[in-house]
C-alpha positions as CSV (number, residue, x, y, z in Angstrom):
1,N,15.8,46.4,-13.9
2,E,18.0,43.7,-15.2
3,S,20.3,45.6,-16.9
4,G,23.9,46.8,-14.7
5,Q,27.3,48.3,-15.2
6,L,30.6,47.1,-14.6
7,I,32.8,50.2,-13.4
8,F,36.8,49.8,-12.8
9,Y,38.4,52.4,-10.8
10,E,41.9,53.6,-10.5
11,R,42.5,56.1,-8.0
12,P,45.4,57.2,-5.5
13,D,45.1,56.1,-1.7
14,T,45.2,59.6,-0.3
15,D,44.0,62.0,1.8
16,G,42.4,65.0,0.4
17,P,40.9,66.0,-3.5
18,K,42.2,63.5,-6.2
19,L,42.3,62.3,-9.7
20,S,40.6,59.0,-10.4
21,R,40.3,57.4,-13.8
22,Y,37.2,54.9,-14.2
23,S,35.7,52.9,-17.1
24,I,32.6,51.3,-17.4
25,S,30.9,48.1,-19.3
26,P,27.2,48.1,-19.3
27,T,25.7,45.1,-18.9
28,S,22.1,42.8,-19.5
29,D,23.1,40.1,-17.5
30,P,24.5,41.1,-14.0
31,S,24.0,37.8,-12.1
32,S,25.6,36.0,-15.0
33,L,28.9,38.9,-14.8
34,R,29.0,38.5,-10.7
35,A,29.2,34.6,-11.0
36,V,31.9,34.8,-13.8
37,L,33.8,37.3,-12.1
38,S,33.8,35.7,-8.5
39,D,34.7,32.3,-10.2
40,A,37.7,34.0,-11.6
41,L,38.8,36.5,-8.8
42,G,37.0,35.5,-5.5
43,V,34.9,37.8,-3.6
44,K,36.7,40.3,-1.3
45,G,33.2,42.0,0.1
46,E,30.4,43.2,-1.5
47,V,28.9,47.1,-1.2
48,R,25.5,47.9,-0.9
49,K,24.5,51.9,-1.9
50,E,21.7,53.7,-3.4
51,R,22.9,56.9,-5.1
52,R,21.5,60.3,-5.9
53,L,23.1,62.2,-8.9
54,F,23.1,65.7,-9.3
55,L,25.1,68.2,-11.8
56,I,26.4,71.6,-10.6
57,G,28.1,73.3,-13.4
58,Q,30.3,70.9,-14.1
59,T,30.7,69.3,-10.6
60,R,29.2,65.7,-10.2
61,V,28.0,65.2,-6.9
62,H,26.8,62.0,-5.7
63,L,24.9,61.5,-2.6
64,D,25.3,58.1,-1.4
65,A,23.4,55.7,1.4
66,V,26.0,53.1,1.8
67,E,24.8,49.9,3.9
68,G,26.9,49.5,7.2
69,L,28.4,52.8,6.7
70,G,25.6,55.5,6.2
71,D,25.4,58.4,4.0
72,Y,28.3,60.0,2.3
73,M,29.0,63.0,-0.5
74,E,31.4,62.7,-3.3
75,L,32.1,65.8,-5.2
76,E,33.7,65.4,-8.8
77,V,35.8,68.7,-9.8
78,A,35.0,70.0,-6.4
79,E,37.0,72.2,-4.5
80,D,35.0,75.2,-4.9
81,L,31.9,73.4,-4.3
82,M,33.4,71.9,-1.3
83,E,33.5,76.1,0.0
84,K,30.2,76.2,-1.1
85,L,28.9,73.6,1.0
86,G,30.6,73.7,3.8
87,V,32.2,70.6,4.0
88,S,35.7,70.3,5.6
89,K,39.2,69.0,4.2
90,E,38.9,67.0,7.5
91,S,35.5,65.7,6.9
92,L,37.0,64.0,3.3
93,V,37.4,60.3,3.9
94,T,40.5,58.0,2.3
95,G,39.5,55.0,0.2
96,A,36.7,53.2,-0.9
97,Y,33.2,52.3,0.6
98,M,34.8,48.2,0.2
99,D,38.0,49.4,2.2
100,L,35.8,51.3,5.4
101,L,33.9,48.1,5.2
102,L,36.8,45.6,5.7
103,K,38.2,47.9,8.6
104,G,35.1,47.9,10.1
105,H,33.9,51.3,10.0
106,K,30.3,52.1,11.2
107,E,27.4,54.1,10.0
108,T,28.0,58.0,10.0
């Protein structure tokens, strides 16, 4: 549809589980918002992804298919759920998708 969201994330760029703060602003004109932000700030890159969201108790589970990177899972409020799903701490990724794309990571 012709709606979108501008989402700002603030979280430490460290290994392992971390707290994040975010704010969301809905927009009915994403193309115009993108143009204004591009003019004002420039463009570092673009992340294209398809996200599926699941709720398991109080945990939000994001399953993301990220163009150019592959498939990822993000768990919010999650250490117990990580253990139940068999996700090891070694498989955790540091940084944002844009950081991975800029570093040249390939699909997983």
